[in-house]
Structures are given as C-alpha cells and as structure tokens.
Wavefront OBJ file of the C-alpha trace (Angstrom):
o trace
v -217.630 60.074 74.507
v -216.298 57.203 76.185
v -213.539 58.216 78.568
v -209.842 56.796 77.498
v -208.247 53.635 78.582
v -205.065 51.812 78.592
v -205.389 48.656 76.676
v -204.152 44.907 78.165
v -200.628 44.083 77.105
v -200.132 42.274 73.721
v -203.307 44.490 72.840
v -201.580 47.874 71.629
v -204.174 49.650 69.921
v -207.381 48.631 70.861
v -209.544 50.929 72.305
v -213.586 49.390 73.569
v -216.165 50.995 70.639
v -218.107 53.348 71.428
v -221.970 52.903 72.070
v -224.262 53.621 68.467
v -226.606 54.952 68.374
v -228.638 54.919 65.258
v -232.561 56.411 64.957
v -234.359 55.486 62.118
v -238.168 57.094 60.671
v -241.127 55.266 58.149
v -240.981 57.340 55.231
v -244.291 57.066 53.291
v -244.586 54.075 50.697
v -245.425 55.909 47.123
v -247.355 54.112 44.585
v -247.046 55.215 41.132
v -249.890 54.298 38.861
v -248.414 52.407 35.685
v -249.448 53.485 32.591
v -251.622 51.851 30.138
v -250.217 49.879 27.293
v -246.393 50.815 28.249
v -243.985 49.076 26.515
v -240.424 48.370 27.730
v -237.634 49.536 25.461
v -235.847 46.818 25.087
v -231.238 47.284 25.248
v -230.312 48.681 21.344
v -227.573 45.341 20.869
v -225.926 44.928 17.168
v -228.158 41.805 15.988
v -231.277 44.008 16.453
v -230.293 46.342 14.293
v -229.570 48.126 11.135
v -226.218 45.880 10.825
v -227.200 43.097 11.803
v -227.570 41.057 7.973
v -224.454 41.792 7.451
v -222.320 41.023 11.106
v -224.333 37.367 10.815
v -222.805 37.111 7.174
v -219.249 37.939 8.690
v -219.852 34.895 11.164
v -220.287 32.378 8.471
v -217.761 33.662 5.918
v -214.843 33.107 8.862
v -216.603 29.719 9.990
v -216.422 28.575 6.541
v -212.787 30.084 6.095
v -211.981 27.358 8.993
v -213.425 24.531 6.802
v -212.964 21.065 8.020
v -210.027 20.155 10.409
v -206.489 20.816 8.741
v -203.784 17.995 8.851
v -201.177 17.457 10.810
v -198.450 19.199 8.356
v -200.565 21.904 7.910
v -201.866 23.226 11.670
v -198.155 22.254 12.870
v -197.377 25.368 9.722
v -200.080 27.454 11.481
v -198.690 26.409 15.169
v -195.029 28.310 13.367
v -196.434 31.639 12.124
v -197.362 30.420 8.186
v -200.647 31.350 8.990
v -199.679 34.816 10.527
v -197.754 35.620 7.656
v -200.342 35.009 5.473
v -203.128 36.682 7.221
v -200.581 40.050 6.756
v -200.050 38.883 3.119
v -203.619 39.358 2.303
v -203.732 42.068 4.446
v -200.962 43.517 2.658
v -202.840 42.639 -0.941
v -206.107 44.295 -0.433
v -204.458 47.781 0.936
v -202.491 47.649 -2.509
v -205.500 46.299 -4.799
v -206.525 50.002 -3.189
v -203.685 52.214 -3.854
v -204.677 52.529 -7.255
v -206.420 54.715 -8.546
v -206.373 54.176 -12.438
v -207.816 50.768 -12.412
v -211.760 50.140 -12.331
v -211.262 47.495 -10.496
v -209.806 47.374 -6.842
v -209.800 43.742 -4.906
v -206.261 42.577 -7.464
v -203.095 44.603 -7.418
v -201.565 46.051 -10.998
v -198.449 45.551 -11.980
v -197.539 49.166 -11.040
v -198.913 48.376 -7.479
v -196.662 44.865 -6.475
v -193.837 47.143 -7.722
v -195.237 49.929 -4.806
v -195.492 47.258 -2.565
v -191.768 45.455 -2.863
v -190.963 49.163 -3.022
v -192.534 50.201 0.212
v -190.865 47.509 1.605
v -187.712 48.305 0.680
v -187.037 44.672 -1.062
v -185.836 46.534 -4.155
v -181.923 46.019 -4.140
v -179.395 44.554 -6.518
v -180.767 40.922 -5.047
v -184.329 41.460 -6.358
v -184.114 44.385 -9.555
v -187.417 46.078 -11.233
v -187.274 42.804 -13.590
v -186.717 39.683 -11.571
v -189.941 41.938 -9.814
v -191.556 42.068 -13.175
v -191.062 38.271 -13.665
v -193.022 36.883 -10.953
v -195.518 39.129 -11.721
v -195.613 37.419 -15.034
v -195.426 34.128 -14.081
v -197.554 34.279 -11.009
v -200.130 35.189 -13.485
v -200.145 32.353 -15.698
v -203.197 30.174 -15.226
v -202.510 26.599 -15.732
v -205.859 24.419 -15.925
v -207.751 27.087 -13.572
v -211.788 26.111 -13.879
v -214.236 28.522 -15.822
v -215.234 30.063 -13.196
v -211.646 31.479 -11.236
v -210.655 31.993 -15.148
v -213.539 35.015 -15.550
v -213.195 36.046 -12.017
v -209.439 36.929 -12.632
v -207.745 39.519 -14.547
v -205.494 38.339 -16.531
v -202.775 41.507 -16.183
v -203.589 41.745 -11.710
v -202.803 39.753 -9.097
v -205.352 37.786 -7.505
v -205.026 36.832 -4.041
v -203.722 33.632 -4.090
v -201.088 34.503 -6.077
v -199.916 37.560 -4.588
v -199.384 34.922 -1.594
v -197.100 33.245 -4.704
v -195.466 35.957 -5.853
v -194.445 37.587 -2.789
v -193.601 33.864 -1.331
v -191.370 33.686 -4.691
v -189.492 36.734 -3.444
v -188.987 35.266 -0.285
v -186.947 32.351 -2.093
v -185.650 34.673 -4.922
v -184.152 36.739 -1.653
v -183.221 34.119 0.614
v -181.738 31.467 -1.753
v -184.048 29.250 -0.248
v -183.658 26.798 -3.927
v -179.653 26.441 -2.398
v -179.026 23.261 -0.247
v -178.501 24.373 2.947
v -175.936 24.996 4.743
v -173.916 21.571 6.200
v -176.191 20.221 9.810
v -178.527 23.750 9.184
v -182.369 22.079 9.113
v -184.144 23.301 5.476
v -187.512 23.741 7.650
v -185.799 25.882 9.688
v -183.563 27.630 7.525
v -187.670 28.738 5.802
v -188.064 29.454 9.115
v -186.097 31.994 9.573
v -186.291 33.431 6.043
v -190.174 33.192 6.962
v -189.253 36.022 10.059
v -186.208 38.478 8.238
v -188.782 39.141 5.735
v -191.727 40.138 8.358
v -188.892 41.776 10.025
v -186.979 43.719 8.077
v -190.007 43.985 5.428
v -192.902 43.557 5.805
v -192.863 45.755 9.413
v -191.785 48.633 7.299
v -195.386 48.972 5.085
v -197.859 51.894 6.308
v -199.439 51.401 9.172
v -202.793 51.491 7.542
v -201.734 48.314 5.466
v -202.629 46.060 8.272
v -205.577 47.634 9.391
v -208.483 45.549 10.520
v -211.453 46.504 9.377
v -213.312 45.264 11.971
v -211.275 47.853 14.817
v -213.611 50.866 13.139
v -216.985 48.659 13.227
v -216.230 47.583 17.178
v -214.942 51.357 17.731
v -216.947 53.251 15.912
v -220.487 51.808 13.240
v -221.947 49.127 15.829
v -223.358 51.865 18.092
v -227.127 52.766 18.760
v -226.704 56.557 18.071
v -224.817 55.299 14.238
v -227.879 53.541 14.071
v -230.783 55.395 14.624
v -228.969 58.547 11.989
v -228.979 55.435 9.271
v -232.753 54.607 11.089
v -233.902 57.980 9.971
v -232.477 57.800 5.947
v -232.873 54.779 5.639
v -236.086 53.502 3.257
v -235.071 56.805 0.807
v -231.307 55.480 1.234
v -232.478 51.855 0.451
v -234.685 52.992 -2.343
v -232.143 55.338 -3.922
v -229.733 52.129 -3.561
v -231.053 50.526 -6.204
v -231.634 52.648 -8.303
v -227.687 53.266 -8.960
v -227.456 49.717 -8.694
v -230.685 49.392 -11.437
v -228.317 51.111 -14.225
v -225.739 48.352 -13.773
v -227.649 44.575 -14.752
v -225.583 41.383 -14.322
v -227.727 38.569 -15.933
v -230.926 41.013 -15.612
v -229.974 41.579 -11.615
v -228.976 45.251 -11.066
v -225.356 45.246 -9.652
v -223.686 48.176 -7.432
v -220.827 47.797 -8.273
v -217.576 50.423 -8.152
v -219.185 53.087 -10.545
v -221.964 52.969 -9.169
v -220.322 53.862 -6.037
v -218.116 56.760 -7.625
v -221.229 57.887 -9.082
v -223.417 58.461 -6.504
v -220.594 60.321 -4.096
v -220.076 62.456 -6.602
v -223.961 63.069 -6.936
v -224.249 63.558 -3.724
v -221.345 66.035 -3.350
v -219.475 64.089 -1.093
v -216.537 62.938 -3.569
v -214.258 65.724 -5.420
v -210.419 65.325 -5.243
v -208.507 62.473 -6.327
v -207.324 61.756 -2.338
v -211.034 61.185 -1.965
v -211.147 58.705 -4.787
v -208.661 56.816 -3.000
v -209.776 56.684 0.084
v -213.479 56.030 -1.228
v -211.990 53.013 -2.946
v -210.904 51.868 0.048
v -214.420 52.254 1.671
v -215.607 49.804 -1.274
v -213.815 47.763 -0.616
v -212.771 47.100 3.525
v -216.882 47.298 3.585
v -218.189 44.285 2.277
v -218.393 41.023 3.806
v -215.860 38.500 3.834
v -215.996 36.641 0.450
v -214.251 33.587 1.119
v -214.790 32.445 -2.836
v -214.259 36.085 -4.959
v -215.712 34.421 -8.131
v -219.227 34.585 -7.042
v -220.638 37.492 -8.906
v -221.410 39.238 -5.898
v -217.743 39.830 -5.336
v -216.942 42.943 -6.491
v -220.955 44.355 -5.400
v -222.049 46.437 -2.330
v -225.374 44.932 -1.074
v -227.788 48.005 1.020
v -225.618 47.104 4.394
v -222.320 46.944 2.994
v -223.550 50.358 0.982
v -224.508 51.796 4.671
v -220.762 50.743 6.410
v -219.112 52.563 3.010
v -220.736 55.244 3.298
v -220.277 55.717 7.012
v -216.474 54.782 6.723
v -216.094 57.049 3.525
v -218.251 59.955 5.593
v -216.394 59.315 8.994
v -212.841 59.605 7.470
v -213.003 62.280 4.422
v -215.709 64.081 4.469
v -214.853 67.282 6.217
v -217.581 68.717 7.923
v -217.212 72.289 9.557
v -217.659 72.241 14.145
v -220.791 72.910 15.207
v -219.345 76.108 16.155
v -218.892 77.125 13.046
v -222.148 76.627 12.214
v -223.989 78.343 14.759
v -221.651 81.421 14.353
v -222.853 81.848 11.062
v -226.157 80.704 11.030
v -226.598 77.541 8.969
v -228.235 75.957 11.522
v -228.214 71.755 10.709
v -228.337 72.839 6.881
v -224.869 72.376 5.477
v -225.468 73.255 2.031
v -227.014 76.951 3.983
v -223.449 76.716 5.591
v -221.718 77.220 2.271
v -223.977 79.241 0.639
v -223.309 81.868 3.600
v -219.926 81.193 2.841
v -219.995 82.100 -0.346
v -221.934 85.246 0.004
v -220.425 86.845 2.805
v -216.793 86.026 1.619
v -216.777 87.056 -1.997
v -215.682 90.751 -2.797
v -214.083 93.102 0.065
v -210.583 92.390 1.793
v -209.997 89.085 0.481
v -207.050 88.688 3.108
v -209.624 89.049 5.846
v -212.156 86.358 3.517
v -209.290 83.802 3.292
v -208.808 83.480 7.131
v -211.996 83.690 8.341
v -212.583 80.438 5.459
v -209.635 78.947 7.239
v -211.530 79.278 10.702
v -215.092 78.465 9.602
v -213.944 75.205 7.273
v -211.387 73.712 9.586
v -213.007 70.163 10.689
v -214.433 69.235 14.571
v -211.372 66.170 14.958
v -213.641 64.859 17.654
v -216.661 64.830 16.234
v -218.469 60.943 16.677
v -219.297 59.092 13.587
v -222.936 59.584 14.177
v -223.334 63.757 14.791
v -221.647 63.793 11.339
v -223.554 61.429 9.719
v -226.779 63.597 11.155
v -224.748 66.582 9.547
v -224.414 65.147 5.634
v -226.601 62.903 4.855
v -228.513 64.644 5.051
v -227.027 67.128 2.924
v -225.780 64.492 0.506
v -229.453 63.475 -0.282
v -230.097 67.683 -1.160
v -227.392 67.573 -3.506
v -228.752 64.599 -4.550
v -231.490 66.248 -5.581
v -230.033 69.044 -6.805
v -228.091 67.431 -9.225
v -231.119 64.803 -10.723
v -233.198 67.965 -11.093
v -236.201 67.411 -7.592
v -235.903 63.883 -8.380
v -233.923 60.700 -9.727
v -235.071 58.627 -12.392
v -234.024 55.421 -14.217
v -235.721 53.616 -16.802
v -236.880 50.917 -14.329
v -237.314 53.562 -11.248
v -237.729 56.886 -9.977
v -236.786 58.638 -6.266
v -238.119 61.945 -5.172
v -235.890 63.747 -3.556
v -237.618 67.338 -3.955
v -239.112 67.382 -0.612
v -235.715 67.244 0.949
v -235.837 70.845 -0.221
v -237.338 73.990 1.798
v -239.997 75.823 -0.654
v -236.908 78.180 -0.561
v -234.665 75.658 -1.578
v -236.456 74.874 -4.141
v -236.341 78.280 -6.561
v -233.086 78.984 -5.509
v -231.376 75.903 -6.552
v -233.327 73.882 -8.892
v -234.763 77.150 -10.679
v -233.966 78.470 -13.966
v -230.669 79.687 -13.717
v -230.469 77.679 -10.572
v -227.432 78.150 -8.079
v -225.763 76.012 -5.713
v -222.765 75.708 -3.958
v -220.708 72.997 -1.916
v -218.220 72.466 -0.354
v -216.082 72.474 -3.368
v -217.041 76.093 -3.940
v -216.146 76.876 -1.484
v -212.282 75.284 -1.285
v -212.062 76.799 -4.720
v -213.367 80.494 -3.585
v -210.146 79.881 -0.589
v -207.756 79.074 -2.706
v -208.551 82.481 -5.027
v -208.640 84.445 -1.511
v -205.003 82.842 -0.254
v -203.982 83.377 -3.880
v -205.517 86.966 -3.936
v -204.280 87.924 -0.538
v -200.125 86.730 -1.139
v -200.055 88.775 -3.796
v -201.495 92.000 -1.705
v -198.677 90.770 0.744
v -195.935 90.875 -1.960
v -197.298 93.988 -3.076
v -197.159 95.478 0.297
v -193.503 94.214 0.435
v -192.369 95.350 -2.235
v -193.754 99.197 -2.138
v -192.360 99.209 1.610
v -188.504 98.090 0.519
v -189.140 100.831 -2.836
v -189.878 103.705 -0.723
v -186.595 102.724 1.608
l 1 2 3 4 5 6 7 8 9 10 11 12 13 14 15 16 17 18 19 20 21 22 23 24 25 26 27 28 29 30 31 32 33 34 35 36 37 38 39 40 41 42 43 44 45 46 47 48 49 50 51 52 53 54 55 56 57 58 59 60 61 62 63 64 65 66 67 68 69 70 71 72 73 74 75 76 77 78 79 80 81 82 83 84 85 86 87 88 89 90 91 92 93 94 95 96 97 98 99 100 101 102 103 104 105 106 107 108 109 110 111 112 113 114 115 116 117 118 119 120 121 122 123 124 125 126 127 128 129 130 131 132 133 134 135 136 137 138 139 140 141 142 143 144 145 146 147 148 149 150 151 152 153 154 155 156 157 158 159 160 161 162 163 164 165 166 167 168 169 170 171 172 173 174 175 176 177 178 179 180 181 182 183 184 185 186 187 188 189 190 191 192 193 194 195 196 197 198 199 200 201 202 203 204 205 206 207 208 209 210 211 212 213 214 215 216 217 218 219 220 221 222 223 224 225 226 227 228 229 230 231 232 233 234 235 236 237 238 239 240 241 242 243 244 245 246 247 248 249 250 251 252 253 254 255 256 257 258 259 260 261 262 263 264 265 266 267 268 269 270 271 272 273 274 275 276 277 278 279 280 281 282 283 284 285 286 287 288 289 290 291 292 293 294 295 296 297 298 299 300 301 302 303 304 305 306 307 308 309 310 311 312 313 314 315 316 317 318 319 320 321 322 323 324 325 326 327 328 329 330 331 332 333 334 335 336 337 338 339 340 341 342 343 344 345 346 347 348 349 350 351 352 353 354 355 356 357 358 359 360 361 362 363 364 365 366 367 368 369 370 371 372 373 374 375 376 377 378 379 380 381 382 383 384 385 386 387 388 389 390 391 392 393 394 395 396 397 398 399 400 401 402 403 404 405 406 407 408 409 410 411 412 413 414 415 416 417 418 419 420 421 422 423 424 425 426 427 428 429 430 431 432 433 434 435 436 437 438 439 440 441 442 443 444 445 446 447 448 449 450 451 452 453 454 455 456
C-alpha cells in the first residue's frame, strides 16, 4: 500500500491513486447446438390476442366520432369545457340507464332513473321540483321530424343519449335562470359558462364515483393481459358455440342476436347469476363491454358480438362472482373444481353444530380480493360450463344447433349430477345453507342466554 503523502496547496483532498493490478483468465466458449425447426416465440401483444377485433372497432369508432374539422365556434366551445360537460353527461346517461333492473332496455334512461339522477346530484328542491323534472323529461322525449331509423331506435318512454343531454341542459337553464336577461355589464356567454361550472362543481361531482368510470380502465389494467388471453383461449371453441347457441334463440331479421335477455339466460344457466344485485351489475357488464357505437340506430347497438361477450363475461366474473381463495380450495380438497368444493361444503355442513358450521362456511366462502382476473377465469369458466352441462342434461340443444357439454363432467360427476334424480350443488345452494345455519345459531344463542338469565 503506498505511503500517505501531503497534497499540494489548493488541491486539498486529492491523493495519488495506487496502481491497480488486474488479473484475467481465459474462459472456454461453449457452443450449444440449436434445435432443428425451433420457432421463436413472439412477444404477446394485444393486437394479436383474442381481443384484437374489439380494439380495432373501438379505434374506428373514435375516429368516426372526431369526424370533420369543427367550426371555429365549436372548437372554442370545446376549449371552454363544453366537451368535458358533454362527456360527463354521456357517462351519467350510461350509468343511470343500467341502474333500473326492472327495465328490459339497459341503454336508455327511464323516468325513474332520471329522477334518481337528479336526486343523487341534489338537484331536486324548491327551484326544481319533481313535477318540473317530470315535465322536462316529457318535453325532451317528444320527437319532431325524426328519421324512421331514429324513431325505431328511440323508446318513447325513455331518454336516449341526445335527449338526456338536452334534459340536463334544460335543468341548468331552469336552475340558474339563464333565460332571464343577464344583469347590466355581465356577458351572456360568461354567465352560461359560470352556470355550467357551478352545475359541474355543485352537482355532477356529488354523483357516485362509478358514474364516471372509464370502461377502458378495466381493459388496460385487468383484461388486456397475456394471462387473461390464455385463460380465454383454453375455452375459445366452446364459448363460441355457446354464444352462437344462445344467439340463435333470438333471431332478428333472419340473423342470430345475443341481446340482454340471452345474456341473462346464459349467466343464470351457468349458475353465476342469482341475486338482484348481481343482475344490476350484469346489466352494467353487458353495456360497458360493447364496442363504441356512433349510430345507436344500428341494430347491433343492443347486442353483444362474440368478442364483446368475452369482455362482458370477464367484467362480470372479475367484479361480481365470488371465488374462494386457493387456501380454502386446498383445505376442502376440491382441487380446481368449484362444483366439488361447494358439494363438499354442503355435505360436511349439514347436521351437527350449526354455530361451528356457520363459522366454517363464513371462513371458507370468503373471497380472495387480491386474486388476479386470469386466476378467477381459470376457476369460473370450467365451473360455468359444468353448470350449463347439468342445466341442459349433458347437451345444449336448440332448433338450429347442438353444443356438446357432457365432456366437461367426469364419469362420476355425470352419474351424480345427470342421473335420476340428479343432485347438483351450486354457490346459491351454499349461500342458502349459510343463512339457515346462521339463523339456527342465533336461535341457539338466544335460548342459551334466556336459560342463563332464568337460572339467575
């Protein structure tokens, strides 16, 4: 090691560097033989996935919406937040159109949903009464000089998109008195913009957060992944047959149509739609999964193509189908089969201590909120096919098609679930059992408490 030396003046902190010895050794080059006919695996990209067609359609729709260059006045209005208000109203229209589960039309806003929108935005008061709101709804729903196509697509008892926007603008007009002459020195245009800002800040911002959810967020963050693509491709052929089979039950002008009714029927027979709350979310998945439509008079506006059907299924499974954790599946010993998991819970929980059984069911049925969508699809899709096989006694037959489903069941499962009488346990069965056990446990607790109180 070199000795320490004194650094020259004005060069404080610098010391001469010691010599550094480097040692290198020669390493033999190993040549590996390349396999014959080896094919390079390309990187996964969305445009080569099962979602490619839907993505291309959305791009085309966005280009069509932009259209020709707008006039200077329209461009100025867009710069002044008119476009933002319009986008938020369209999002609100879509959200409230899906809220009314009693309506067979999930695309347009009923009177009930219109009043709900105004109530949640805190717009109903002495300045805008319920009667005023109803009058606005009726006035905006009247058609003057509409084309045959638009008249056919426009439900006379509901607000379609442009009618909803007009109704909202009338509410702004009525609430902020925009028909009155502005005070002296106040620019009319500025007054309108201030009213729009107040409407957005004091009312639209009060609506539930899910009102303004961007459907593309789910696609970017959860759906468009290589793992989801693989999970869907494993069942691609069978899912195509099922989509077509249900669509063939509803013919429109000689072609199959997969509408909301077919979507409900599919989910119900698949054993994953069983409550009123999940029915509302199923409507939402149906609407938000369709590709963008510029012209809502298009007959396909109210249908799901196959690719959109896959997205709707992923949205519904990801958001609304409870799936037990991997630890619960392993504890019960059901492997990857949800049907066997529920059957095992049914068998082990009937009889015995109701309190212990209810606690055990609560623990084992608790879903895993961190479970990735691809993993949920890997569990739910085979389960849905098995439920369809049981519901249709092996094969789904329509007048125009037959889908073979019995192969989704093992020989033992066919004997149990397709026999006479067939016994098949679903999640709904377990949920009912859990409620019964919880009620029994509550009664036992009350009796024990009463007995203890009487003893004292």
